[in-house]
DSSP file (Angstrom, degrees, kcal/mol; ACC not computed):
  #  RESIDUE AA STRUCTURE BP1 BP2  ACC     N-H-->O    O-->H-N    N-H-->O    O-->H-N    TCO  KAPPA ALPHA  PHI   PSI    X-CA   Y-CA   Z-CA
    1    1 A X     >        0   0    0      0, 0.0     4,-1.7     0, 0.0     5,-0.1   0.000 360.0 360.0 360.0 -32.8  -22.6 -274.7  -67.5
    2    2 A X  H  >  +     0   0    0      1,-0.2     4,-2.4     2,-0.2     5,-0.2   0.866 360.0  57.4 -62.3 -37.5  -23.8 -277.7  -69.5
    3    3 A X  H  > S+     0   0    0      1,-0.2     4,-2.6     2,-0.2    -1,-0.2   0.906 105.3  50.1 -60.5 -42.8  -26.5 -278.4  -66.9
    4    4 A X  H  > S+     0   0    0      2,-0.2     4,-2.4     1,-0.2    -1,-0.2   0.898 110.2  50.0 -64.8 -41.0  -27.9 -274.9  -67.2
    5    5 A X  H  X S+     0   0    0     -4,-1.7     4,-2.1     2,-0.2    -1,-0.2   0.921 112.8  46.6 -63.8 -42.8  -28.1 -275.2  -71.0
    6    6 A X  H  X S+     0   0    0     -4,-2.4     4,-2.6     2,-0.2    -2,-0.2   0.895 110.5  53.8 -64.4 -39.9  -29.9 -278.5  -70.7
    7    7 A X  H  X S+     0   0    0     -4,-2.6     4,-2.3     1,-0.2    -2,-0.2   0.935 111.6  43.7 -60.6 -47.7  -32.3 -277.1  -68.1
    8    8 A X  H  X S+     0   0    0     -4,-2.4     4,-2.1     2,-0.2    -1,-0.2   0.838 112.3  53.1 -70.2 -32.2  -33.3 -274.2  -70.3
    9    9 A X  H  X S+     0   0    0     -4,-2.1     4,-2.5    -5,-0.2    -1,-0.2   0.906 109.3  49.9 -66.3 -40.7  -33.6 -276.5  -73.4
   10   10 A X  H  X S+     0   0    0     -4,-2.6     4,-3.0     2,-0.2    -2,-0.2   0.927 110.3  49.9 -62.0 -44.7  -35.9 -278.7  -71.3
   11   11 A X  H  X S+     0   0    0     -4,-2.3     4,-2.5     1,-0.2    -2,-0.2   0.891 110.7  49.9 -62.0 -39.1  -38.0 -275.7  -70.3
   12   12 A X  H  X S+     0   0    0     -4,-2.1     4,-2.2     2,-0.2    -1,-0.2   0.924 112.8  46.4 -65.4 -43.9  -38.3 -274.6  -73.9
   13   13 A X  H  X S+     0   0    0     -4,-2.5     4,-2.6     2,-0.2    -2,-0.2   0.926 112.5  50.1 -63.3 -44.9  -39.4 -278.0  -75.0
   14   14 A X  H  X S+     0   0    0     -4,-3.0     4,-2.7     1,-0.2     5,-0.2   0.912 109.8  51.6 -60.1 -43.0  -41.8 -278.3  -72.2
   15   15 A X  H  X S+     0   0    0     -4,-2.5     4,-2.2   151,-0.3    -1,-0.2   0.914 110.6  47.9 -60.4 -44.2  -43.3 -274.9  -73.1
   16   16 A X  H  X S+     0   0    0     -4,-2.2     4,-1.1   150,-0.2    -2,-0.2   0.910 112.7  49.0 -63.8 -42.2  -43.7 -275.9  -76.7
   17   17 A X  H  < S+     0   0    0     -4,-2.6     3,-0.5     1,-0.2     4,-0.4   0.930 113.2  46.0 -63.9 -45.2  -45.4 -279.2  -75.7
   18   18 A X  H >< S+     0   0    0     -4,-2.7     3,-1.4     1,-0.2     4,-0.4   0.853 105.1  61.8 -67.3 -33.7  -47.8 -277.4  -73.3
   19   19 A X  H >< S+     0   0    0     -4,-2.2     3,-1.2     1,-0.3     4,-0.4   0.833  95.1  61.9 -60.6 -31.0  -48.6 -274.7  -75.9
   20   20 A X  T 3< S+     0   0    0     -4,-1.1     4,-0.3    -3,-0.5    -1,-0.3   0.721 102.0  52.9 -68.2 -18.4  -50.0 -277.5  -78.2
   21   21 A X  T <> S+     0   0    0     -3,-1.4     4,-2.7    -4,-0.4     5,-0.3   0.526  80.8  94.9 -91.5  -6.9  -52.6 -278.2  -75.5
   22   22 A X  H <> S+     0   0    0     -3,-1.2     4,-2.5    -4,-0.4     5,-0.2   0.894  84.8  47.1 -55.4 -46.4  -53.9 -274.6  -75.1
   23   23 A X  H  > S+     0   0    0     -4,-0.4     4,-2.3    -3,-0.2    -1,-0.2   0.902 114.3  46.8 -65.3 -41.1  -56.8 -275.0  -77.5
   24   24 A X  H  > S+     0   0    0     -4,-0.3     4,-2.8     2,-0.2    -1,-0.2   0.889 112.8  49.2 -67.8 -38.9  -58.0 -278.2  -76.0
   25   25 A X  H  X S+     0   0    0     -4,-2.7     4,-2.5     2,-0.2    -2,-0.2   0.911 111.7  49.2 -66.9 -41.5  -57.7 -276.9  -72.5
   26   26 A X  H  X S+     0   0    0     -4,-2.5     4,-2.6    -5,-0.3    -2,-0.2   0.931 113.2  47.1 -62.1 -44.9  -59.6 -273.8  -73.4
   27   27 A X  H  X S+     0   0    0     -4,-2.3     4,-2.6     2,-0.2     5,-0.2   0.934 112.6  49.0 -62.4 -46.5  -62.3 -275.9  -75.1
   28   28 A X  H  X S+     0   0    0     -4,-2.8     4,-2.7     1,-0.2     5,-0.2   0.896 112.4  48.3 -60.2 -40.8  -62.5 -278.3  -72.1
   29   29 A X  H  X S+     0   0    0     -4,-2.5     4,-2.3     2,-0.2     5,-0.4   0.920 111.4  50.3 -65.4 -44.2  -62.8 -275.3  -69.7
   30   30 A X  H  X S+     0   0    0     -4,-2.6     4,-1.8    -5,-0.2    -2,-0.2   0.929 115.2  42.8 -59.3 -46.1  -65.5 -273.7  -71.9
   31   31 A X  H  X S+     0   0    0     -4,-2.6     4,-2.4     2,-0.2    -2,-0.2   0.931 114.9  48.9 -68.3 -45.7  -67.6 -276.9  -72.0
   32   32 A X  H  X S+     0   0    0     -4,-2.7     4,-1.2    -5,-0.2    -2,-0.2   0.946 116.0  40.2 -63.0 -49.9  -67.1 -277.9  -68.4
   33   33 A X  H  X S+     0   0    0     -4,-2.3     4,-1.1     1,-0.2    -1,-0.2   0.878 115.8  52.1 -70.4 -35.1  -68.1 -274.5  -66.8
   34   34 A X  H  X S+     0   0    0     -4,-1.8     4,-2.7    -5,-0.4     3,-0.3   0.895 103.1  58.7 -65.2 -38.9  -70.9 -273.9  -69.3
   35   35 A X  H  X S+     0   0    0     -4,-2.4     4,-2.3     1,-0.2    -1,-0.2   0.858  99.8  57.7 -59.7 -36.2  -72.4 -277.3  -68.5
   36   36 A X  H  X S+     0   0    0     -4,-1.2     4,-1.3     1,-0.2    -1,-0.2   0.907 112.6  39.7 -61.1 -41.4  -72.8 -276.3  -64.9
   37   37 A X  H  X S+     0   0    0     -4,-1.1     4,-2.7    -3,-0.3     5,-0.2   0.868 111.5  56.2 -78.4 -37.1  -74.9 -273.3  -65.8
   38   38 A X  H  X S+     0   0    0     -4,-2.7     4,-2.6     1,-0.2     5,-0.2   0.921 107.2  50.5 -59.6 -43.2  -76.8 -275.1  -68.6
   39   39 A X  H  X S+     0   0    0     -4,-2.3     4,-2.2     1,-0.2    -1,-0.2   0.924 112.1  47.2 -60.0 -44.4  -77.9 -277.8  -66.1
   40   40 A X  H  X S+     0   0    0     -4,-1.3     4,-2.1    -5,-0.2    -2,-0.2   0.914 113.0  47.9 -65.0 -43.7  -79.1 -275.2  -63.6
   41   41 A X  H  X S+     0   0    0     -4,-2.7     4,-2.3    36,-0.3    -1,-0.2   0.885 110.7  51.9 -64.0 -39.3  -81.0 -273.2  -66.3
   42   42 A X  H  X S+     0   0    0     -4,-2.6     4,-2.5    -5,-0.2    -2,-0.2   0.906 108.8  50.2 -65.4 -41.7  -82.6 -276.3  -67.6
   43   43 A X  H  X S+     0   0    0     -4,-2.2     4,-1.5     2,-0.2    -1,-0.2   0.917 110.9  49.8 -61.6 -43.3  -83.9 -277.3  -64.1
   44   44 A X  H  < S+     0   0    0     -4,-2.1     7,-0.3     1,-0.2    -2,-0.2   0.916 112.4  47.4 -61.5 -42.9  -85.3 -273.8  -63.6
   45   45 A X  H >< S+     0   0    0     -4,-2.3     3,-0.7     1,-0.2    -2,-0.2   0.884 109.4  53.0 -66.5 -39.6  -87.1 -274.0  -67.0
   46   46 A X  H 3< S+     0   0    0     -4,-2.5    -1,-0.2     1,-0.3     2,-0.2   0.782 119.9  33.5 -68.1 -27.6  -88.5 -277.5  -66.3
   47   47 A X  T 3X S+     0   0    0     -4,-1.5     4,-2.3    -5,-0.2    -1,-0.3  -0.546  72.1 161.1-127.7  66.0  -90.0 -276.4  -63.0
   48   48 A X  H <> S+     0   0    0     -3,-0.7     4,-2.8     1,-0.2     5,-0.2   0.850  72.6  54.5 -61.4 -38.8  -90.9 -272.8  -63.7
   49   49 A X  H  > S+     0   0    0      1,-0.2     4,-2.2     2,-0.2    -1,-0.2   0.914 110.9  46.5 -62.2 -41.9  -93.4 -272.5  -60.8
   50   50 A X  H  > S+     0   0    0     -3,-0.3     4,-2.7     2,-0.2    -2,-0.2   0.888 111.0  53.6 -64.9 -38.7  -90.7 -273.6  -58.3
   51   51 A X  H  X S+     0   0    0     -4,-2.3     4,-2.5    -7,-0.3    -2,-0.2   0.938 109.3  47.2 -61.4 -47.3  -88.3 -271.2  -59.9
   52   52 A X  H  X S+     0   0    0     -4,-2.8     4,-2.0     1,-0.2    -1,-0.2   0.907 111.4  52.2 -61.4 -41.3  -90.6 -268.3  -59.5
   53   53 A X  H  X S+     0   0    0     -4,-2.2     4,-2.9    -5,-0.2     5,-0.5   0.943 110.0  48.3 -59.4 -47.7  -91.2 -269.4  -55.9
   54   54 A X  H  X>S+     0   0    0     -4,-2.7     5,-2.9     1,-0.2     4,-2.1   0.909 112.6  47.7 -61.0 -42.6  -87.5 -269.5  -55.2
   55   55 A X  H  <5S+     0   0    0     -4,-2.5     6,-0.3     3,-0.2    -1,-0.2   0.821 117.6  42.9 -69.7 -28.8  -86.9 -266.0  -56.7
   56   56 A X  H  <5S+     0   0    0     -4,-2.0    -2,-0.2    -5,-0.2    -1,-0.2   0.850 132.1  17.6 -81.3 -35.5  -89.8 -264.6  -54.8
   57   57 A X  H  <5S+     0   0    0     -4,-2.9    -3,-0.2    -5,-0.2    -2,-0.2   0.764 131.6  25.3-111.5 -31.4  -89.1 -266.2  -51.4
   58   58 A X  T  <5S+     0   0    0     -4,-2.1    -3,-0.2    -5,-0.5     2,-0.2   0.862 101.3  68.8-108.7 -49.9  -85.5 -267.5  -51.1
   59   59 A X      < -     0   0    0     -5,-2.9     2,-0.5     1,-0.1    49,-0.2  -0.500  63.6-151.2 -76.8 143.4  -83.2 -265.7  -53.4
   60   60 A X        +     0   0    0     47,-2.4     2,-0.5    -2,-0.2    49,-0.1  -0.625  19.7 179.6-115.4  70.5  -82.4 -262.1  -52.5
   61   61 A X        -     0   0    0     -2,-0.5     3,-0.2    -6,-0.3     2,-0.1  -0.602  26.0-129.7 -75.1 120.7  -81.7 -260.5  -55.9
   62   62 A X  S    S-     0   0    0     -2,-0.5     2,-0.6     1,-0.2    -1,-0.1  -0.458  75.8  -3.5 -74.5 144.4  -80.9 -256.8  -55.4
   63   63 A X  S    S+     0   0    0     -2,-0.1     2,-0.4     1,-0.1    -1,-0.2   0.077 108.0  95.8  72.9 -22.6  -82.7 -254.1  -57.4
   64   64 A X  S    S-     0   0    0     -2,-0.6     2,-0.1    -3,-0.2    -3,-0.1  -0.788  79.4-112.9-104.1 141.6  -84.7 -256.5  -59.7
   65   65 A X     >  -     0   0    0     -2,-0.4     4,-2.7     1,-0.1     3,-0.2  -0.450  35.6-115.9 -62.6 144.0  -88.3 -257.6  -59.2
   66   66 A X  H  > S+     0   0    0      1,-0.2     4,-2.2     2,-0.2     5,-0.2   0.862 112.1  49.5 -54.7 -43.2  -88.3 -261.4  -58.5
   67   67 A X  H  > S+     0   0    0      2,-0.2     4,-1.9     1,-0.2    -1,-0.2   0.905 113.7  46.0 -66.7 -39.3  -90.2 -262.4  -61.7
   68   68 A X  H  > S+     0   0    0     -3,-0.2     4,-3.0     2,-0.2     5,-0.2   0.908 111.6  52.3 -66.8 -41.2  -87.8 -260.4  -63.9
   69   69 A X  H  X S+     0   0    0     -4,-2.7     4,-2.9     1,-0.2     5,-0.3   0.874 107.7  52.7 -62.0 -37.2  -84.8 -261.8  -62.0
   70   70 A X  H  X S+     0   0    0     -4,-2.2     4,-2.3    -5,-0.2     5,-0.3   0.931 112.9  43.2 -64.4 -45.3  -86.1 -265.3  -62.6
   71   71 A X  H  X S+     0   0    0     -4,-1.9     4,-2.6     2,-0.2    -2,-0.2   0.938 117.6  45.6 -65.2 -46.6  -86.4 -264.7  -66.4
   72   72 A X  H  X S+     0   0    0     -4,-3.0     4,-2.6     2,-0.2    -2,-0.2   0.921 115.3  46.4 -64.5 -44.7  -83.1 -262.9  -66.6
   73   73 A X  H  X S+     0   0    0     -4,-2.9     4,-2.0    -5,-0.2    -1,-0.2   0.925 115.6  44.8 -64.7 -45.0  -81.2 -265.5  -64.5
   74   74 A X  H  X S+     0   0    0     -4,-2.3     4,-1.0    -5,-0.3    -2,-0.2   0.917 113.9  50.3 -66.2 -42.5  -82.7 -268.5  -66.4
   75   75 A X  H >X S+     0   0    0     -4,-2.6     4,-2.9    -5,-0.3     3,-0.6   0.916 110.5  49.8 -60.5 -43.4  -82.1 -266.8  -69.7
   76   76 A X  H 3X>S+     0   0    0     -4,-2.6     4,-1.1     1,-0.2     5,-0.5   0.873 108.4  52.8 -63.1 -37.4  -78.5 -266.1  -68.8
   77   77 A X  H 3<5S+     0   0    0     -4,-2.0   -36,-0.3     1,-0.2    -1,-0.2   0.673 118.3  37.2 -72.7 -16.0  -77.9 -269.7  -67.7
   78   78 A X  H <X5S+     0   0    0     -4,-1.0     4,-0.6    -3,-0.6    -2,-0.2   0.772 122.0  38.0-103.4 -33.7  -79.2 -270.9  -71.0
   79   79 A X  H  X5S+     0   0    0     -4,-2.9     4,-2.0    -5,-0.2     3,-0.3   0.935 111.8  51.3 -87.3 -50.5  -77.9 -268.4  -73.6
   80   80 A X  H  X5S+     0   0    0     -4,-1.1     4,-2.5    -5,-0.4     5,-0.2   0.872 107.3  53.7 -60.2 -39.6  -74.4 -267.5  -72.3
   81   81 A X  H  ><S+     0   0    0     -5,-0.5     4,-3.1     2,-0.2    -1,-0.2   0.895 107.2  51.8 -62.5 -37.1  -73.2 -271.1  -72.0
   82   82 A X  H  X S+     0   0    0     -4,-0.6     4,-2.2    -3,-0.3     6,-0.2   0.933 111.1  47.4 -64.1 -44.1  -74.2 -271.9  -75.6
   83   83 A X  H  X>S+     0   0    0     -4,-2.0     5,-2.1     1,-0.2     4,-1.5   0.924 114.7  47.3 -59.3 -43.8  -72.2 -268.8  -76.8
   84   84 A X  H  <5S+     0   0    0     -4,-2.5    -2,-0.2     2,-0.2    -1,-0.2   0.913 110.3  50.2 -68.5 -43.1  -69.3 -269.9  -74.7
   85   85 A X  H  <5S+     0   0    0     -4,-3.1    -1,-0.2     1,-0.2    -2,-0.2   0.934 116.8  41.7 -60.6 -45.2  -69.3 -273.6  -75.8
   86   86 A X  H  <5S-     0   0    0     -4,-2.2    58,-2.3    -5,-0.2    -1,-0.2   0.758 105.9-128.8 -71.4 -23.4  -69.4 -272.6  -79.4
   87   87 A X  T ><5 +     0   0    0     -4,-1.5    58,-2.6     1,-0.3     2,-0.7   0.821  58.4 147.5  72.8  30.6  -66.8 -269.8  -78.9
   88   88 A X  T 3 <S-     0   0    0     -5,-2.1    -1,-0.3     1,-0.3     5,-0.2  -0.902  86.6 -12.7-101.1 112.3  -69.2 -267.4  -80.6
   89   89 A X  T 3> S+     0   0    0     -2,-0.7     4,-2.5    -3,-0.1     3,-0.4   0.947  93.7 176.3  53.6  47.8  -68.7 -264.1  -78.9
   90   90 A X  H <>  +     0   0    0     -3,-0.6     4,-2.3     1,-0.3     5,-0.1   0.820  69.5  50.6 -57.1 -38.1  -66.8 -266.2  -76.4
   91   91 A X  H  > S+     0   0    0      2,-0.2     4,-2.6     1,-0.2    -1,-0.3   0.873 109.8  50.9 -71.1 -35.0  -65.7 -263.4  -74.3
   92   92 A X  H  > S+     0   0    0     -3,-0.4     4,-2.9     2,-0.2    -2,-0.2   0.927 111.0  49.4 -64.1 -44.5  -69.2 -262.0  -74.1
   93   93 A X  H  X S+     0   0    0     -4,-2.5     4,-2.5     2,-0.2    -2,-0.2   0.911 112.0  48.0 -59.7 -43.5  -70.4 -265.5  -73.0
   94   94 A X  H  X S+     0   0    0     -4,-2.3     4,-2.1     2,-0.2    -2,-0.2   0.925 114.7  44.4 -64.7 -45.4  -67.7 -265.7  -70.4
   95   95 A X  H  X S+     0   0    0     -4,-2.6     4,-2.2     2,-0.2    -2,-0.2   0.890 112.7  52.7 -67.7 -37.9  -68.4 -262.3  -69.0
   96   96 A X  H  X S+     0   0    0     -4,-2.9     4,-2.2     1,-0.2    -2,-0.2   0.933 111.7  45.0 -62.0 -45.8  -72.2 -262.9  -69.1
   97   97 A X  H  X S+     0   0    0     -4,-2.5     4,-2.9     2,-0.2    -1,-0.2   0.846 108.8  57.3 -67.5 -32.7  -71.8 -266.1  -67.1
   98   98 A X  H  X S+     0   0    0     -4,-2.1     4,-2.7    -5,-0.2    -1,-0.2   0.927 108.5  47.4 -60.3 -43.1  -69.4 -264.4  -64.7
   99   99 A X  H  X S+     0   0    0     -4,-2.2     4,-2.5     2,-0.2    -2,-0.2   0.904 111.7  49.3 -64.1 -42.1  -72.2 -261.9  -64.1
  100  100 A X  H  X S+     0   0    0     -4,-2.2     4,-2.1     2,-0.2    -2,-0.2   0.927 113.1  47.9 -61.8 -44.7  -74.8 -264.7  -63.6
  101  101 A X  H  X S+     0   0    0     -4,-2.9     4,-2.1     2,-0.2    -2,-0.2   0.921 111.8  48.9 -61.9 -45.9  -72.4 -266.4  -61.2
  102  102 A X  H  X S+     0   0    0     -4,-2.7     4,-2.5     1,-0.2    -1,-0.2   0.909 111.3  49.9 -62.2 -42.3  -71.7 -263.2  -59.2
  103  103 A X  H  X S+     0   0    0     -4,-2.5     4,-3.0     1,-0.2    -1,-0.2   0.871 108.0  54.2 -65.8 -35.8  -75.5 -262.5  -59.0
  104  104 A X  H  X S+     0   0    0     -4,-2.1     4,-1.6     2,-0.2    -1,-0.2   0.925 110.6  45.9 -62.4 -43.5  -76.1 -266.1  -57.7
  105  105 A X  H  < S+     0   0    0     -4,-2.1    -2,-0.2     2,-0.2    -1,-0.2   0.922 115.8  45.8 -65.8 -43.6  -73.5 -265.6  -55.0
  106  106 A X  H >< S+     0   0    0     -4,-2.5     3,-1.0     1,-0.2     4,-0.3   0.924 114.9  47.1 -63.9 -44.7  -74.9 -262.2  -54.0
  107  107 A X  H 3< S+     0   0    0     -4,-3.0   -47,-2.4     1,-0.2    -1,-0.2   0.759 122.6  34.0 -71.4 -25.2  -78.5 -263.4  -54.1
  108  108 A X  T >X S+     0   0    0     -4,-1.6     4,-2.9    -5,-0.2     3,-1.6   0.098  80.7 116.8-116.9  20.6  -77.8 -266.5  -52.1
  109  109 A X  H <>  +     0   0    0     -3,-1.0     4,-2.5     1,-0.3     5,-0.2   0.831  66.5  67.2 -60.3 -33.7  -75.1 -265.1  -49.8
  110  110 A X  H 34 S+     0   0    0     -4,-0.3    -1,-0.3    -3,-0.2    -2,-0.1   0.754 115.8  28.7 -61.4 -21.7  -77.2 -265.6  -46.7
  111  111 A X  H X4 S+     0   0    0     -3,-1.6     3,-1.6     2,-0.1    -2,-0.2   0.823 119.8  51.6 -99.5 -48.9  -76.8 -269.4  -47.4
  112  112 A X  H 3< S+     0   0    0     -4,-2.9     9,-0.3     1,-0.3    -3,-0.2   0.783 110.6  49.4 -64.0 -28.2  -73.5 -269.6  -49.1
  113  113 A X  T 3< S+     0   0    0     -4,-2.5    -1,-0.3    -5,-0.2    -3,-0.1   0.458  91.7 103.1 -90.4  -0.3  -71.7 -267.6  -46.5
  114  114 A X  S X  S-     0   0    0     -3,-1.6     3,-1.7    -5,-0.2     2,-0.1  -0.423  88.4 -84.9 -78.8 157.1  -73.1 -269.7  -43.6
  115  115 A X  T 3  S+     0   0    0      1,-0.2    -1,-0.1     2,-0.1    -2,-0.1  -0.367 115.1  31.1 -61.5 136.2  -71.0 -272.3  -41.9
  116  116 A X  T 3  S+     0   0    0     -3,-0.1    -1,-0.2    -2,-0.1     3,-0.2   0.320  99.5  83.7  98.4  -7.1  -71.0 -275.6  -43.7
  117  117 A X    <>  +     0   0    0     -3,-1.7     4,-2.2     1,-0.1     5,-0.2   0.120  49.5 113.7-113.6  20.3  -71.4 -274.2  -47.2
  118  118 A X  H  > S+     0   0    0      1,-0.2     4,-2.6     2,-0.2     5,-0.1   0.871  76.6  52.6 -60.2 -38.6  -67.7 -273.4  -47.8
  119  119 A X  H  > S+     0   0    0      2,-0.2     4,-1.9     1,-0.2    -1,-0.2   0.903 108.7  49.5 -66.3 -40.6  -67.5 -276.0  -50.6
  120  120 A X  H  > S+     0   0    0      2,-0.2     4,-1.6     1,-0.2    -2,-0.2   0.916 113.6  45.9 -64.5 -43.0  -70.5 -274.6  -52.5
  121  121 A X  H  X S+     0   0    0     -4,-2.2     4,-2.1    -9,-0.3    -2,-0.2   0.904 110.0  54.7 -65.5 -40.5  -69.0 -271.1  -52.3
  122  122 A X  H  X S+     0   0    0     -4,-2.6     4,-2.5     1,-0.2    -2,-0.2   0.857 103.8  55.7 -60.3 -35.8  -65.7 -272.4  -53.4
  123  123 A X  H  X S+     0   0    0     -4,-1.9     4,-2.6     2,-0.2    -1,-0.2   0.913 107.2  48.9 -63.4 -42.5  -67.3 -273.9  -56.4
  124  124 A X  H  X S+     0   0    0     -4,-1.6     4,-2.6     2,-0.2    -2,-0.2   0.890 110.4  51.3 -64.1 -38.7  -68.7 -270.5  -57.4
  125  125 A X  H  X S+     0   0    0     -4,-2.1     4,-2.6     2,-0.2    -2,-0.2   0.926 110.0  49.7 -62.1 -44.4  -65.2 -269.0  -56.9
  126  126 A X  H  X S+     0   0    0     -4,-2.5     4,-2.7     2,-0.2    -2,-0.2   0.941 112.0  47.3 -60.4 -48.6  -63.7 -271.7  -59.1
  127  127 A X  H  X S+     0   0    0     -4,-2.6     4,-2.6     1,-0.2    -1,-0.2   0.918 111.7  51.5 -59.5 -43.2  -66.3 -271.0  -61.9
  128  128 A X  H  X S+     0   0    0     -4,-2.6     4,-2.2     1,-0.2    -1,-0.2   0.911 110.9  47.5 -60.5 -42.8  -65.7 -267.3  -61.6
  129  129 A X  H  X S+     0   0    0     -4,-2.6     4,-2.4     2,-0.2    -2,-0.2   0.929 111.8  49.8 -64.3 -44.9  -62.0 -267.7  -62.0
  130  130 A X  H  X S+     0   0    0     -4,-2.7     4,-2.2     1,-0.2    -2,-0.2   0.909 111.8  48.9 -60.1 -42.2  -62.4 -270.0  -65.0
  131  131 A X  H  X S+     0   0    0     -4,-2.6     4,-2.3     2,-0.2    -1,-0.2   0.880 109.7  51.4 -67.3 -38.1  -64.8 -267.5  -66.6
  132  132 A X  H  X S+     0   0    0     -4,-2.2     4,-2.6     2,-0.2     5,-0.2   0.909 108.6  51.5 -64.6 -40.8  -62.4 -264.6  -66.0
  133  133 A X  H  X S+     0   0    0     -4,-2.4     4,-2.9     1,-0.2     5,-0.3   0.933 111.9  46.7 -60.0 -45.4  -59.5 -266.6  -67.6
  134  134 A X  H  X S+     0   0    0     -4,-2.2     4,-1.8     1,-0.2    -1,-0.2   0.876 112.6  50.2 -65.3 -36.9  -61.7 -267.3  -70.6
  135  135 A X  H  < S+     0   0    0     -4,-2.3    -2,-0.2     2,-0.2    -1,-0.2   0.907 116.7  40.6 -67.0 -40.7  -62.7 -263.6  -70.8
  136  136 A X  H  < S+     0   0    0     -4,-2.6    -2,-0.2     1,-0.2    -3,-0.2   0.923 127.1  30.9 -74.5 -45.3  -59.1 -262.4  -70.6
  137  137 A X  H  < S-     0   0    0     -4,-2.9     3,-0.3    -5,-0.2    17,-0.3   0.623 107.2-127.7 -92.1 -14.2  -57.5 -265.0  -72.9
  138  138 A X     <  -     0   0    0     -4,-1.8    -1,-0.2    -5,-0.3    -2,-0.1  -0.159  35.6 -64.7  88.4 172.5  -60.4 -265.6  -75.2
  139  139 A X  S    S-     0   0    0      1,-0.2     3,-0.3   -52,-0.1    -1,-0.2   0.566  75.5-125.8 -78.2  -8.6  -62.1 -268.9  -76.2
  140  140 A X        -     0   0    0     -3,-0.3     6,-0.4     1,-0.2    -1,-0.2  -0.282  38.2 -55.7  92.1-179.7  -59.0 -270.3  -78.1
  141  141 A X  S    S+     0   0    0      1,-0.2     2,-1.5     5,-0.1    -1,-0.2   0.744 121.8  70.9 -73.5 -24.8  -58.4 -271.6  -81.6
  142  142 A X  S    S+     0   0    0     -3,-0.3     2,-0.3  -119,-0.2    -1,-0.2  -0.451  85.8  96.6 -91.0  63.7  -61.2 -274.2  -81.4
  143  143 A X  S  > S-     0   0    0     -2,-1.5     4,-2.5    -3,-0.2   -56,-0.3  -0.978  82.9-118.8-147.7 155.7  -63.9 -271.6  -81.5
  144  144 A X  H  > S+     0   0    0    -58,-2.3     4,-2.3    -2,-0.3     6,-0.3   0.895 114.6  59.6 -62.0 -39.4  -66.3 -270.0  -84.0
  145  145 A X  H  >>S+     0   0    0    -58,-2.6     5,-2.3     1,-0.2     4,-0.6   0.930 110.4  40.2 -54.6 -47.7  -64.6 -266.7  -83.1
  146  146 A X  H >45S+     0   0    0     -6,-0.4     3,-0.8     1,-0.2    -1,-0.2   0.924 114.3  52.0 -69.3 -44.3  -61.2 -267.9  -84.2
  147  147 A X  H 3<5S+     0   0    0     -4,-2.5    -1,-0.2     1,-0.3    -2,-0.2   0.806 115.3  41.6 -65.2 -29.2  -62.5 -269.8  -87.2
  148  148 A X  H 3<5S-     0   0    0     -4,-2.3    -1,-0.3    -5,-0.2    -2,-0.2   0.467 109.4-120.3 -96.7  -2.7  -64.3 -266.7  -88.6
  149  149 A X  T <<5 -     0   0    0     -3,-0.8    -3,-0.2    -4,-0.6    -4,-0.1   0.819  44.3-178.7  70.4  30.2  -61.6 -264.2  -87.7
  150  150 A X    > < -     0   0    0     -5,-2.3     3,-1.0    -6,-0.3    -1,-0.2  -0.306  32.5-100.3 -62.6 145.8  -63.9 -262.2  -85.4
  151  151 A X  T 3  S+     0   0    0      1,-0.2    -1,-0.1     3,-0.0     3,-0.1  -0.303 102.9  35.0 -66.8 151.8  -62.2 -259.2  -83.8
  152  152 A X  T 3  S+     0   0    0      1,-0.3     2,-0.5    -3,-0.1    -1,-0.2   0.492  81.7 132.1  85.4   4.1  -61.0 -259.3  -80.3
  153  153 A X    <   -     0   0    0     -3,-1.0     2,-0.4    -8,-0.1    -1,-0.3  -0.773  62.7-120.0 -91.5 130.5  -59.9 -263.0  -80.5
  154  154 A X        -     0   0    0     -2,-0.5   -14,-0.1   -17,-0.3     3,-0.1  -0.559  23.1-166.7 -70.0 121.3  -56.4 -263.7  -79.2
  155  155 A X        -     0   0    0     -2,-0.4     2,-0.2     1,-0.4    -1,-0.1   0.342  53.1 -78.7 -92.7   5.0  -54.4 -265.1  -82.1
  156  156 A X        -     0   0    0      3,-0.0    -1,-0.4     2,-0.0     3,-0.1  -0.470  66.0 -45.6 116.8 168.1  -51.6 -266.3  -80.0
  157  157 A X        -     0   0    0     -2,-0.2     3,-0.1     1,-0.1     2,-0.0  -0.298  65.0 -96.0 -71.3 154.0  -48.6 -264.8  -78.4
  158  158 A X        -     0   0    0      1,-0.1    -1,-0.1    -2,-0.0    -2,-0.0  -0.364  54.1 -89.7 -64.3 148.9  -46.3 -262.4  -80.2
  159  159 A X        -     0   0    0      1,-0.1     2,-0.1    -3,-0.1    -1,-0.1  -0.290  44.8-111.5 -62.6 146.3  -43.3 -264.0  -81.7
  160  160 A X        -     0   0    0      1,-0.1     3,-0.1    -3,-0.1    -1,-0.1  -0.479  35.3-100.3 -75.5 148.2  -40.2 -264.2  -79.5
  161  161 A X    >   -     0   0    0      1,-0.2     3,-2.3    -2,-0.1    -1,-0.1  -0.285  57.6 -75.2 -61.5 155.6  -37.2 -262.0  -80.4
  162  162 A X  T 3  S+     0   0    0      1,-0.3    -1,-0.2    -3,-0.1     3,-0.1  -0.280 120.9  13.8 -55.8 129.9  -34.4 -263.9  -82.2
  163  163 A X  T 3  S+     0   0    0      1,-0.3    -1,-0.3    -3,-0.1     2,-0.1   0.374  93.4 136.2  86.3  -5.1  -32.5 -266.1  -79.7
  164  164 A X    <   -     0   0    0     -3,-2.3     2,-0.5     1,-0.0    -1,-0.3  -0.430  48.2-136.5 -76.6 153.0  -35.1 -265.8  -77.0
  165  165 A X        -     0   0    0     -2,-0.1     2,-0.6    -3,-0.1    -4,-0.1  -0.930  10.0-140.5-110.8 131.1  -36.1 -268.9  -75.1
  166  166 A X              0   0    0     -2,-0.5  -151,-0.3     1,-0.2  -150,-0.2  -0.813 360.0 360.0 -93.4 121.2  -39.8 -269.7  -74.3
  167  167 A X              0   0    0     -2,-0.6    -1,-0.2  -152,-0.1  -155,-0.0   0.310 360.0 360.0-150.9 360.0  -40.5 -271.1  -70.9
């Protein structure tokens, strides 16, 4: 019986230790995934004629005219990451980038779904998952949202009932 008590005490300690990392992991995730989109948006902005060419000839954005899609896509890759990095309307930034990511996959599916591009598609899946986690759980305590007390920010888990063990 002593082993089981020690095991659950270890799990509780491990849970408390890992909980202290939540804010740093959320911040790191926000910065890392945002950086991927910022780089892409910056490249598009620096070579606007090439960007327009790609949206007119290569990308297959549904429903939107190519020039409008180029402006919207580039804008999304530049604005949403800044919101997400700062944690200012962090969930909006995460959902916005999720939409940009989804549109990129849809628009370039003829390439991404081809043989030999599994890693590139997997990268988009990873970014999408990371963005969904940030949208669901919020930007964390190291964010403007948290520091200003903005509504919709997750303030942490509800307190455990007396005698409960966290693991």
